N, C-alpha and C positions, 0 to 999 in steps of 0.2 A: 504494500500500500504506500503510495507516495505521500509526501508531506502535505501537498495541497489537498488530497482527498481526505487525509486525517483531519485537517483543519475544517473542511466542509462538513464532515461527519460530526465532529464535536460541536460546531456551530448549530447544525440542524438539531442535534440532541438537546442543546441548551434552549433553543427557541421552542421546541416541542414541550419541554418541561415547563417553561414559563407560561406557555399558552394553557396547558392543563391546569397549572396552579391558579392562574387568573380566572379561568372558566369555572373552576370548582368554587372559588370564593364568591363569584358573582351569583352562582346558582344557590349557594348556601344562604347568602344574604337575602335573595329574592324569596326563598321559602320562609325565612325567619320573619321578615317584615309583612308577610301575607296575612297573618292572624289578626283578626279584629279584637279578640279577647282571649284570655286564658283562665285557667282555674288555679293558678299558682298564687297563694296568699302572699301579699307584700310586693308582687311584681307590678310594673306600671300599667299592665292590662289585666290585673287580677280582679277578683270579686269586689274588693273595696273600691275600685276605680270604675266599675262598669257604668255607673250613672254619669260619669264625666266624659266617657269616650265618644258618645254620639248624643245629639239632642233627643232623639227618639228613645233613648235608653235612660232618660232622666228619672223615670219611676224606679229604677234600680237603686237609687240612693236611699230610698225609704220604702217601707211597706213589706209585705211578705213575699211578693213575687219578684225576688231580686235575681233576675236572670236576663241576659240579652236575647235568649231564645224566646220566641213568642209562645207563651203557654196559654194564651186566651183563645187560641184557634179552636174551631169547632171539632177538629180531629182529635183534640186532646180530651181524654176522659179523666175527670178528677174523681178520685176515690177517697172519701174522707176516712173511712175505716176499712182496711182490707179484710176480706173474709179470713177468719182464722180457723184452720182445720186442725183438729187434734187427732193424731194418728196413734193407734195402739197396736201392740203385737197380737197376733192371733195364731191359731193352729193352722198349718199349711201342709199339704202333701202333694208331691208330684207322682204321677202314675204314667209309666211308659207302656202303651198298649200296642203290641205288634201283632200283625195278622199274617196269614200264609200268603196273601196277595201282595206283600211288600208295601203295605200302607201302614205308616207309623202314626200314631196319635200320641199327643202329650196332653195329659189332663192335670190341671191345677185346681185343687180344692182348697178353699179358704173358709175359716170359721167352722162352726159346728153344723153338722148335717150337710145337706147339699145346697145350701142357700146361695153360695157364691162359687161358681165354677167357670172355668175357662178351658176350652178344648182347642188344640191346634192340630190339624191333620196335615201330614207331609207325605206326598207320594203320588 
């Protein structure tokens, strides 16, 4: 390799590295500045500052709906008290039922008696 081709190779490598470094920093900054708000307490765009970021978010300074996300939309369903289900343990049994015709069934019995059954047939 001649001296001139070495110099050209080194210069091209340096330019490529500089281009990649600058492109990476521009992309990173673009993504970073794109957020209108965040959920990090104490940050300039955090929950404490939501009411100051945009005029239409002024209600976020006080009240109970402190979110820049529109929660008053008709698609949102407010549930004041979620349904509470209390689950308890019960007797259960799995029964594998095989037949001569290669049809397998799995039977799950829960509780006492045959009140709760589920049958799955494979084959």
